[in-house]
Chimera marker file (.cmm) of the C-alpha trace (Angstrom):
<marker_set name="trace">
<marker id="1" x="47.054" y="-85.635" z="2.531" r="1" g="1" b="0" radius="0.5"/>
<marker id="2" x="44.874" y="-88.751" z="2.189" r="1" g="1" b="0" radius="0.5"/>
<marker id="3" x="46.818" y="-91.969" z="2.828" r="1" g="1" b="0" radius="0.5"/>
<marker id="4" x="44.191" y="-94.698" z="2.252" r="1" g="1" b="0" radius="0.5"/>
<marker id="5" x="40.492" y="-95.481" z="1.924" r="1" g="1" b="0" radius="0.5"/>
<marker id="6" x="39.275" y="-96.175" z="5.441" r="1" g="1" b="0" radius="0.5"/>
<marker id="7" x="35.554" y="-96.897" z="5.265" r="1" g="1" b="0" radius="0.5"/>
<marker id="8" x="32.901" y="-97.183" z="2.580" r="1" g="1" b="0" radius="0.5"/>
<marker id="9" x="29.320" y="-96.325" z="3.452" r="1" g="1" b="0" radius="0.5"/>
<marker id="10" x="26.744" y="-98.803" z="2.147" r="1" g="1" b="0" radius="0.5"/>
<marker id="11" x="23.133" y="-97.739" z="2.650" r="1" g="1" b="0" radius="0.5"/>
<marker id="12" x="20.787" y="-100.722" z="2.962" r="1" g="1" b="0" radius="0.5"/>
<marker id="13" x="17.084" y="-101.245" z="3.596" r="1" g="1" b="0" radius="0.5"/>
<marker id="14" x="17.573" y="-104.046" z="6.130" r="1" g="1" b="0" radius="0.5"/>
<marker id="15" x="20.777" y="-103.923" z="8.166" r="1" g="1" b="0" radius="0.5"/>
<marker id="16" x="20.301" y="-107.292" z="9.881" r="1" g="1" b="0" radius="0.5"/>
<marker id="17" x="19.699" y="-109.051" z="6.563" r="1" g="1" b="0" radius="0.5"/>
<marker id="18" x="22.709" y="-107.262" z="5.061" r="1" g="1" b="0" radius="0.5"/>
<marker id="19" x="24.926" y="-108.417" z="7.954" r="1" g="1" b="0" radius="0.5"/>
<marker id="20" x="23.759" y="-112.009" z="7.440" r="1" g="1" b="0" radius="0.5"/>
<marker id="21" x="24.447" y="-111.790" z="3.713" r="1" g="1" b="0" radius="0.5"/>
<marker id="22" x="27.973" y="-110.412" z="4.093" r="1" g="1" b="0" radius="0.5"/>
<marker id="23" x="28.986" y="-112.668" z="6.997" r="1" g="1" b="0" radius="0.5"/>
<marker id="24" x="27.253" y="-115.958" z="6.146" r="1" g="1" b="0" radius="0.5"/>
<marker id="25" x="27.550" y="-115.829" z="2.351" r="1" g="1" b="0" radius="0.5"/>
<marker id="26" x="30.606" y="-113.735" z="1.557" r="1" g="1" b="0" radius="0.5"/>
<marker id="27" x="32.719" y="-114.540" z="4.625" r="1" g="1" b="0" radius="0.5"/>
<marker id="28" x="33.105" y="-111.047" z="6.068" r="1" g="1" b="0" radius="0.5"/>
<marker id="29" x="33.347" y="-110.406" z="9.815" r="1" g="1" b="0" radius="0.5"/>
<marker id="30" x="31.570" y="-107.848" z="11.951" r="1" g="1" b="0" radius="0.5"/>
<marker id="31" x="34.269" y="-105.498" z="13.229" r="1" g="1" b="0" radius="0.5"/>
<marker id="32" x="32.026" y="-103.296" z="15.349" r="1" g="1" b="0" radius="0.5"/>
<marker id="33" x="28.437" y="-102.254" z="15.849" r="1" g="1" b="0" radius="0.5"/>
<marker id="34" x="27.229" y="-98.941" z="17.208" r="1" g="1" b="0" radius="0.5"/>
<marker id="35" x="23.778" y="-97.667" z="18.144" r="1" g="1" b="0" radius="0.5"/>
<marker id="36" x="23.267" y="-94.143" z="19.448" r="1" g="1" b="0" radius="0.5"/>
<marker id="37" x="19.902" y="-95.084" z="20.957" r="1" g="1" b="0" radius="0.5"/>
<marker id="38" x="18.099" y="-92.567" z="18.760" r="1" g="1" b="0" radius="0.5"/>
<marker id="39" x="17.707" y="-94.658" z="15.603" r="1" g="1" b="0" radius="0.5"/>
<marker id="40" x="21.239" y="-94.249" z="14.254" r="1" g="1" b="0" radius="0.5"/>
<marker id="41" x="22.785" y="-97.711" z="14.038" r="1" g="1" b="0" radius="0.5"/>
<marker id="42" x="25.783" y="-98.743" z="11.972" r="1" g="1" b="0" radius="0.5"/>
<marker id="43" x="27.621" y="-102.012" z="11.550" r="1" g="1" b="0" radius="0.5"/>
<marker id="44" x="31.228" y="-102.175" z="10.401" r="1" g="1" b="0" radius="0.5"/>
<marker id="45" x="32.135" y="-105.251" z="8.343" r="1" g="1" b="0" radius="0.5"/>
<marker id="46" x="35.312" y="-106.307" z="6.562" r="1" g="1" b="0" radius="0.5"/>
<marker id="47" x="36.822" y="-109.357" z="4.862" r="1" g="1" b="0" radius="0.5"/>
<marker id="48" x="39.140" y="-109.748" z="7.858" r="1" g="1" b="0" radius="0.5"/>
<marker id="49" x="39.555" y="-108.081" z="11.244" r="1" g="1" b="0" radius="0.5"/>
<marker id="50" x="42.723" y="-106.173" z="10.323" r="1" g="1" b="0" radius="0.5"/>
<marker id="51" x="41.611" y="-105.017" z="6.847" r="1" g="1" b="0" radius="0.5"/>
<marker id="52" x="42.694" y="-101.513" z="5.868" r="1" g="1" b="0" radius="0.5"/>
<marker id="53" x="39.246" y="-100.732" z="4.450" r="1" g="1" b="0" radius="0.5"/>
<marker id="54" x="35.869" y="-101.662" z="5.894" r="1" g="1" b="0" radius="0.5"/>
<marker id="55" x="32.229" y="-101.254" z="4.904" r="1" g="1" b="0" radius="0.5"/>
<marker id="56" x="29.761" y="-99.492" z="7.162" r="1" g="1" b="0" radius="0.5"/>
<marker id="57" x="26.166" y="-100.707" z="6.809" r="1" g="1" b="0" radius="0.5"/>
<marker id="58" x="23.765" y="-97.828" z="7.422" r="1" g="1" b="0" radius="0.5"/>
<marker id="59" x="19.985" y="-97.779" z="7.501" r="1" g="1" b="0" radius="0.5"/>
<marker id="60" x="19.047" y="-96.129" z="4.196" r="1" g="1" b="0" radius="0.5"/>
<marker id="61" x="15.675" y="-94.798" z="5.392" r="1" g="1" b="0" radius="0.5"/>
<marker id="62" x="17.110" y="-93.246" z="8.555" r="1" g="1" b="0" radius="0.5"/>
<marker id="63" x="20.018" y="-91.595" z="6.714" r="1" g="1" b="0" radius="0.5"/>
<marker id="64" x="17.643" y="-90.247" z="4.038" r="1" g="1" b="0" radius="0.5"/>
<marker id="65" x="15.609" y="-88.506" z="6.765" r="1" g="1" b="0" radius="0.5"/>
<marker id="66" x="18.727" y="-87.082" z="8.425" r="1" g="1" b="0" radius="0.5"/>
<marker id="67" x="20.446" y="-85.975" z="5.208" r="1" g="1" b="0" radius="0.5"/>
<marker id="68" x="17.856" y="-85.545" z="2.437" r="1" g="1" b="0" radius="0.5"/>
<marker id="69" x="20.391" y="-84.460" z="-0.207" r="1" g="1" b="0" radius="0.5"/>
<marker id="70" x="22.819" y="-87.327" z="0.345" r="1" g="1" b="0" radius="0.5"/>
<marker id="71" x="23.396" y="-89.750" z="-2.537" r="1" g="1" b="0" radius="0.5"/>
<marker id="72" x="22.274" y="-93.110" z="-1.138" r="1" g="1" b="0" radius="0.5"/>
<marker id="73" x="23.150" y="-95.094" z="-4.257" r="1" g="1" b="0" radius="0.5"/>
<marker id="74" x="25.287" y="-98.212" z="-4.056" r="1" g="1" b="0" radius="0.5"/>
<marker id="75" x="29.002" y="-97.552" z="-4.537" r="1" g="1" b="0" radius="0.5"/>
<marker id="76" x="30.688" y="-99.455" z="-7.330" r="1" g="1" b="0" radius="0.5"/>
<marker id="77" x="33.021" y="-101.743" z="-5.396" r="1" g="1" b="0" radius="0.5"/>
<marker id="78" x="35.697" y="-104.063" z="-6.753" r="1" g="1" b="0" radius="0.5"/>
<marker id="79" x="36.838" y="-106.788" z="-4.369" r="1" g="1" b="0" radius="0.5"/>
<marker id="80" x="39.963" y="-108.912" z="-4.877" r="1" g="1" b="0" radius="0.5"/>
<marker id="81" x="40.365" y="-112.657" z="-4.373" r="1" g="1" b="0" radius="0.5"/>
<marker id="82" x="43.208" y="-115.090" z="-4.940" r="1" g="1" b="0" radius="0.5"/>
<marker id="83" x="40.898" y="-117.911" z="-6.088" r="1" g="1" b="0" radius="0.5"/>
<marker id="84" x="38.188" y="-116.516" z="-8.345" r="1" g="1" b="0" radius="0.5"/>
<marker id="85" x="36.704" y="-119.840" z="-9.432" r="1" g="1" b="0" radius="0.5"/>
<marker id="86" x="36.402" y="-121.142" z="-5.872" r="1" g="1" b="0" radius="0.5"/>
<marker id="87" x="34.635" y="-117.966" z="-4.717" r="1" g="1" b="0" radius="0.5"/>
<marker id="88" x="32.391" y="-118.005" z="-7.788" r="1" g="1" b="0" radius="0.5"/>
<marker id="89" x="31.392" y="-121.613" z="-7.027" r="1" g="1" b="0" radius="0.5"/>
<marker id="90" x="30.821" y="-120.918" z="-3.318" r="1" g="1" b="0" radius="0.5"/>
<marker id="91" x="28.536" y="-117.954" z="-4.027" r="1" g="1" b="0" radius="0.5"/>
<marker id="92" x="26.692" y="-119.874" z="-6.741" r="1" g="1" b="0" radius="0.5"/>
<marker id="93" x="26.132" y="-122.813" z="-4.370" r="1" g="1" b="0" radius="0.5"/>
<marker id="94" x="24.617" y="-120.395" z="-1.832" r="1" g="1" b="0" radius="0.5"/>
<marker id="95" x="22.020" y="-119.325" z="-4.434" r="1" g="1" b="0" radius="0.5"/>
<marker id="96" x="23.462" y="-115.847" z="-4.769" r="1" g="1" b="0" radius="0.5"/>
<marker id="97" x="22.990" y="-114.038" z="-8.071" r="1" g="1" b="0" radius="0.5"/>
<marker id="98" x="26.396" y="-114.433" z="-9.719" r="1" g="1" b="0" radius="0.5"/>
<marker id="99" x="27.537" y="-113.339" z="-13.167" r="1" g="1" b="0" radius="0.5"/>
<marker id="100" x="29.802" y="-115.243" z="-15.497" r="1" g="1" b="0" radius="0.5"/>
<marker id="101" x="33.564" y="-115.045" z="-15.142" r="1" g="1" b="0" radius="0.5"/>
<marker id="102" x="34.820" y="-112.573" z="-17.743" r="1" g="1" b="0" radius="0.5"/>
<marker id="103" x="38.375" y="-112.022" z="-18.961" r="1" g="1" b="0" radius="0.5"/>
<marker id="104" x="39.333" y="-108.351" z="-18.771" r="1" g="1" b="0" radius="0.5"/>
<marker id="105" x="42.683" y="-106.754" z="-19.671" r="1" g="1" b="0" radius="0.5"/>
<marker id="106" x="43.393" y="-106.364" z="-15.946" r="1" g="1" b="0" radius="0.5"/>
<marker id="107" x="42.332" y="-109.921" z="-14.996" r="1" g="1" b="0" radius="0.5"/>
<marker id="108" x="39.386" y="-112.259" z="-14.599" r="1" g="1" b="0" radius="0.5"/>
<marker id="109" x="36.253" y="-110.745" z="-13.043" r="1" g="1" b="0" radius="0.5"/>
<marker id="110" x="32.682" y="-111.640" z="-12.081" r="1" g="1" b="0" radius="0.5"/>
<marker id="111" x="29.903" y="-109.760" z="-10.360" r="1" g="1" b="0" radius="0.5"/>
<marker id="112" x="27.432" y="-110.776" z="-7.672" r="1" g="1" b="0" radius="0.5"/>
<marker id="113" x="24.368" y="-109.223" z="-6.062" r="1" g="1" b="0" radius="0.5"/>
<marker id="114" x="23.300" y="-108.932" z="-2.449" r="1" g="1" b="0" radius="0.5"/>
<marker id="115" x="19.706" y="-109.577" z="-1.368" r="1" g="1" b="0" radius="0.5"/>
<marker id="116" x="18.752" y="-105.983" z="-2.198" r="1" g="1" b="0" radius="0.5"/>
<marker id="117" x="20.034" y="-106.416" z="-5.767" r="1" g="1" b="0" radius="0.5"/>
<marker id="118" x="23.096" y="-104.229" z="-5.287" r="1" g="1" b="0" radius="0.5"/>
<marker id="119" x="25.869" y="-105.486" z="-7.549" r="1" g="1" b="0" radius="0.5"/>
<marker id="120" x="29.548" y="-105.796" z="-6.698" r="1" g="1" b="0" radius="0.5"/>
<marker id="121" x="32.543" y="-107.058" z="-8.671" r="1" g="1" b="0" radius="0.5"/>
<marker id="122" x="35.351" y="-109.452" z="-7.775" r="1" g="1" b="0" radius="0.5"/>
<marker id="123" x="38.719" y="-109.614" z="-9.555" r="1" g="1" b="0" radius="0.5"/>
<marker id="124" x="41.352" y="-112.287" z="-9.252" r="1" g="1" b="0" radius="0.5"/>
<marker id="125" x="44.610" y="-110.930" z="-7.811" r="1" g="1" b="0" radius="0.5"/>
<marker id="126" x="47.364" y="-113.408" z="-7.060" r="1" g="1" b="0" radius="0.5"/>
<link id1="1" id2="2" r="1" g="1" b="0" radius="0.2"/>
<link id1="2" id2="3" r="1" g="1" b="0" radius="0.2"/>
<link id1="3" id2="4" r="1" g="1" b="0" radius="0.2"/>
<link id1="4" id2="5" r="1" g="1" b="0" radius="0.2"/>
<link id1="5" id2="6" r="1" g="1" b="0" radius="0.2"/>
<link id1="6" id2="7" r="1" g="1" b="0" radius="0.2"/>
<link id1="7" id2="8" r="1" g="1" b="0" radius="0.2"/>
<link id1="8" id2="9" r="1" g="1" b="0" radius="0.2"/>
<link id1="9" id2="10" r="1" g="1" b="0" radius="0.2"/>
<link id1="10" id2="11" r="1" g="1" b="0" radius="0.2"/>
<link id1="11" id2="12" r="1" g="1" b="0" radius="0.2"/>
<link id1="12" id2="13" r="1" g="1" b="0" radius="0.2"/>
<link id1="13" id2="14" r="1" g="1" b="0" radius="0.2"/>
<link id1="14" id2="15" r="1" g="1" b="0" radius="0.2"/>
<link id1="15" id2="16" r="1" g="1" b="0" radius="0.2"/>
<link id1="16" id2="17" r="1" g="1" b="0" radius="0.2"/>
<link id1="17" id2="18" r="1" g="1" b="0" radius="0.2"/>
<link id1="18" id2="19" r="1" g="1" b="0" radius="0.2"/>
<link id1="19" id2="20" r="1" g="1" b="0" radius="0.2"/>
<link id1="20" id2="21" r="1" g="1" b="0" radius="0.2"/>
<link id1="21" id2="22" r="1" g="1" b="0" radius="0.2"/>
<link id1="22" id2="23" r="1" g="1" b="0" radius="0.2"/>
<link id1="23" id2="24" r="1" g="1" b="0" radius="0.2"/>
<link id1="24" id2="25" r="1" g="1" b="0" radius="0.2"/>
<link id1="25" id2="26" r="1" g="1" b="0" radius="0.2"/>
<link id1="26" id2="27" r="1" g="1" b="0" radius="0.2"/>
<link id1="27" id2="28" r="1" g="1" b="0" radius="0.2"/>
<link id1="28" id2="29" r="1" g="1" b="0" radius="0.2"/>
<link id1="29" id2="30" r="1" g="1" b="0" radius="0.2"/>
<link id1="30" id2="31" r="1" g="1" b="0" radius="0.2"/>
<link id1="31" id2="32" r="1" g="1" b="0" radius="0.2"/>
<link id1="32" id2="33" r="1" g="1" b="0" radius="0.2"/>
<link id1="33" id2="34" r="1" g="1" b="0" radius="0.2"/>
<link id1="34" id2="35" r="1" g="1" b="0" radius="0.2"/>
<link id1="35" id2="36" r="1" g="1" b="0" radius="0.2"/>
<link id1="36" id2="37" r="1" g="1" b="0" radius="0.2"/>
<link id1="37" id2="38" r="1" g="1" b="0" radius="0.2"/>
<link id1="38" id2="39" r="1" g="1" b="0" radius="0.2"/>
<link id1="39" id2="40" r="1" g="1" b="0" radius="0.2"/>
<link id1="40" id2="41" r="1" g="1" b="0" radius="0.2"/>
<link id1="41" id2="42" r="1" g="1" b="0" radius="0.2"/>
<link id1="42" id2="43" r="1" g="1" b="0" radius="0.2"/>
<link id1="43" id2="44" r="1" g="1" b="0" radius="0.2"/>
<link id1="44" id2="45" r="1" g="1" b="0" radius="0.2"/>
<link id1="45" id2="46" r="1" g="1" b="0" radius="0.2"/>
<link id1="46" id2="47" r="1" g="1" b="0" radius="0.2"/>
<link id1="47" id2="48" r="1" g="1" b="0" radius="0.2"/>
<link id1="48" id2="49" r="1" g="1" b="0" radius="0.2"/>
<link id1="49" id2="50" r="1" g="1" b="0" radius="0.2"/>
<link id1="50" id2="51" r="1" g="1" b="0" radius="0.2"/>
<link id1="51" id2="52" r="1" g="1" b="0" radius="0.2"/>
<link id1="52" id2="53" r="1" g="1" b="0" radius="0.2"/>
<link id1="53" id2="54" r="1" g="1" b="0" radius="0.2"/>
<link id1="54" id2="55" r="1" g="1" b="0" radius="0.2"/>
<link id1="55" id2="56" r="1" g="1" b="0" radius="0.2"/>
<link id1="56" id2="57" r="1" g="1" b="0" radius="0.2"/>
<link id1="57" id2="58" r="1" g="1" b="0" radius="0.2"/>
<link id1="58" id2="59" r="1" g="1" b="0" radius="0.2"/>
<link id1="59" id2="60" r="1" g="1" b="0" radius="0.2"/>
<link id1="60" id2="61" r="1" g="1" b="0" radius="0.2"/>
<link id1="61" id2="62" r="1" g="1" b="0" radius="0.2"/>
<link id1="62" id2="63" r="1" g="1" b="0" radius="0.2"/>
<link id1="63" id2="64" r="1" g="1" b="0" radius="0.2"/>
<link id1="64" id2="65" r="1" g="1" b="0" radius="0.2"/>
<link id1="65" id2="66" r="1" g="1" b="0" radius="0.2"/>
<link id1="66" id2="67" r="1" g="1" b="0" radius="0.2"/>
<link id1="67" id2="68" r="1" g="1" b="0" radius="0.2"/>
<link id1="68" id2="69" r="1" g="1" b="0" radius="0.2"/>
<link id1="69" id2="70" r="1" g="1" b="0" radius="0.2"/>
<link id1="70" id2="71" r="1" g="1" b="0" radius="0.2"/>
<link id1="71" id2="72" r="1" g="1" b="0" radius="0.2"/>
<link id1="72" id2="73" r="1" g="1" b="0" radius="0.2"/>
<link id1="73" id2="74" r="1" g="1" b="0" radius="0.2"/>
<link id1="74" id2="75" r="1" g="1" b="0" radius="0.2"/>
<link id1="75" id2="76" r="1" g="1" b="0" radius="0.2"/>
<link id1="76" id2="77" r="1" g="1" b="0" radius="0.2"/>
<link id1="77" id2="78" r="1" g="1" b="0" radius="0.2"/>
<link id1="78" id2="79" r="1" g="1" b="0" radius="0.2"/>
<link id1="79" id2="80" r="1" g="1" b="0" radius="0.2"/>
<link id1="80" id2="81" r="1" g="1" b="0" radius="0.2"/>
<link id1="81" id2="82" r="1" g="1" b="0" radius="0.2"/>
<link id1="82" id2="83" r="1" g="1" b="0" radius="0.2"/>
<link id1="83" id2="84" r="1" g="1" b="0" radius="0.2"/>
<link id1="84" id2="85" r="1" g="1" b="0" radius="0.2"/>
<link id1="85" id2="86" r="1" g="1" b="0" radius="0.2"/>
<link id1="86" id2="87" r="1" g="1" b="0" radius="0.2"/>
<link id1="87" id2="88" r="1" g="1" b="0" radius="0.2"/>
<link id1="88" id2="89" r="1" g="1" b="0" radius="0.2"/>
<link id1="89" id2="90" r="1" g="1" b="0" radius="0.2"/>
<link id1="90" id2="91" r="1" g="1" b="0" radius="0.2"/>
<link id1="91" id2="92" r="1" g="1" b="0" radius="0.2"/>
<link id1="92" id2="93" r="1" g="1" b="0" radius="0.2"/>
<link id1="93" id2="94" r="1" g="1" b="0" radius="0.2"/>
<link id1="94" id2="95" r="1" g="1" b="0" radius="0.2"/>
<link id1="95" id2="96" r="1" g="1" b="0" radius="0.2"/>
<link id1="96" id2="97" r="1" g="1" b="0" radius="0.2"/>
<link id1="97" id2="98" r="1" g="1" b="0" radius="0.2"/>
<link id1="98" id2="99" r="1" g="1" b="0" radius="0.2"/>
<link id1="99" id2="100" r="1" g="1" b="0" radius="0.2"/>
<link id1="100" id2="101" r="1" g="1" b="0" radius="0.2"/>
<link id1="101" id2="102" r="1" g="1" b="0" radius="0.2"/>
<link id1="102" id2="103" r="1" g="1" b="0" radius="0.2"/>
<link id1="103" id2="104" r="1" g="1" b="0" radius="0.2"/>
<link id1="104" id2="105" r="1" g="1" b="0" radius="0.2"/>
<link id1="105" id2="106" r="1" g="1" b="0" radius="0.2"/>
<link id1="106" id2="107" r="1" g="1" b="0" radius="0.2"/>
<link id1="107" id2="108" r="1" g="1" b="0" radius="0.2"/>
<link id1="108" id2="109" r="1" g="1" b="0" radius="0.2"/>
<link id1="109" id2="110" r="1" g="1" b="0" radius="0.2"/>
<link id1="110" id2="111" r="1" g="1" b="0" radius="0.2"/>
<link id1="111" id2="112" r="1" g="1" b="0" radius="0.2"/>
<link id1="112" id2="113" r="1" g="1" b="0" radius="0.2"/>
<link id1="113" id2="114" r="1" g="1" b="0" radius="0.2"/>
<link id1="114" id2="115" r="1" g="1" b="0" radius="0.2"/>
<link id1="115" id2="116" r="1" g="1" b="0" radius="0.2"/>
<link id1="116" id2="117" r="1" g="1" b="0" radius="0.2"/>
<link id1="117" id2="118" r="1" g="1" b="0" radius="0.2"/>
<link id1="118" id2="119" r="1" g="1" b="0" radius="0.2"/>
<link id1="119" id2="120" r="1" g="1" b="0" radius="0.2"/>
<link id1="120" id2="121" r="1" g="1" b="0" radius="0.2"/>
<link id1="121" id2="122" r="1" g="1" b="0" radius="0.2"/>
<link id1="122" id2="123" r="1" g="1" b="0" radius="0.2"/>
<link id1="123" id2="124" r="1" g="1" b="0" radius="0.2"/>
<link id1="124" id2="125" r="1" g="1" b="0" radius="0.2"/>
<link id1="125" id2="126" r="1" g="1" b="0" radius="0.2"/>
</marker_set>
């Protein structure tokens, strides 16, 4: 039986740029980095070191060659924050593409894009 979501695979064109985006702009930490020496490199990032779920940044081009049938699209991710307006302002001040704060039945939400124009959502959870 599945007990939790462990890792989410995010396929990116530039892993180093993606790491900079997530760590410098969004505040994530690098949990681990692996390189098999044959072109397969992955970087594990998370909002905090002991997070239950992490994101693995994979090289999209390399994975496409290894697994041609794999769906390399961006997963639709919803992040949670306790201070939506503060995060919205911080991302905006870092010149990140940020959507307006919208009131949804489940709470206030906004979306933002990484440097490769992948969009992610953030919901306020107190």
